[in-house]
C-alpha positions, 0 to 999 in steps of 0.5 A, spaced: 254 037 808 259 044 808 262 041 801 255 041 798 254 048 800 260 051 798 258 047 790 251 051 791 254 057 794 256 064 788 259 068 794 267 068 795 268 068 803 274 071 803 271 077 799 266 080 803 265 086 798 262 081 793 257 079 798 256 087 799 254 087 791 250 082 791 245 084 796 243 090 792 243 087 784 236 089 781 234 094 786 233 099 781 229 094 777 225 093 783 224 099 785 221 102 776 217 096 776 214 098 783 213 106 780 211 102 773 205 099 778 204 105 781 203 109 776 198 105 771 191 109 770 193 113 775 192 120 772 192 124 779 198 121 782 202 121 775 201 129 775 202 131 782 209 126 782 211 129 775 208 134 773 206 139 779 211 145 782 219 143 781 217 135 780 219 135 773 226 133 773 222 127 776 221 125 769 229 126 767 230 122 772 226 116 769 229 117 762 236 117 765 235 110 767 232 108 760 240 104 759 242 098 759 245 097 766 249 089 768 247 090 775 239 092 773 238 088 767 230 090 766 231 097 769 231 100 761 225 096 760 222 098 766 223 105 765 220 105 758 213 102 762 213 108 766 215 113 760 209 109 757 204 109 763 205 117 764 204 118 757 197 115 757 194 118 761 197 125 761 197 130 756 201 135 760 207 129 761 206 128 753 207 135 751 213 136 757 216 130 753 214 132 746 218 139 747 225 136 750 230 137 745 235 132 744 242 134 747 249 131 744 254 129 749 261 129 749 266 124 752 272 128 754 275 122 758 277 118 752 283 122 750 
């Protein structure tokens, strides 16, 4: 029976670091999915969470996660869904996104 368990296990018992990494795999994707569901057709909550006061940096936080991530394979899609949900209900969010300027980042670490 122990051999059957070993065949189905993908974790290395000698490497506890690997089991800790697997514990949080996909966590950000699940968090983005929750935010996406909470922002769907919720104008009051969207504007309160992303526009009021100094909370506009939260929009940048969502935008910064619209990239591919090996540990969170669906994170990009869920963040794009959050942005779509926000734009669907709030003119203020659309205005903030429209006023953003593209910035080129140079990576000096490759030299």
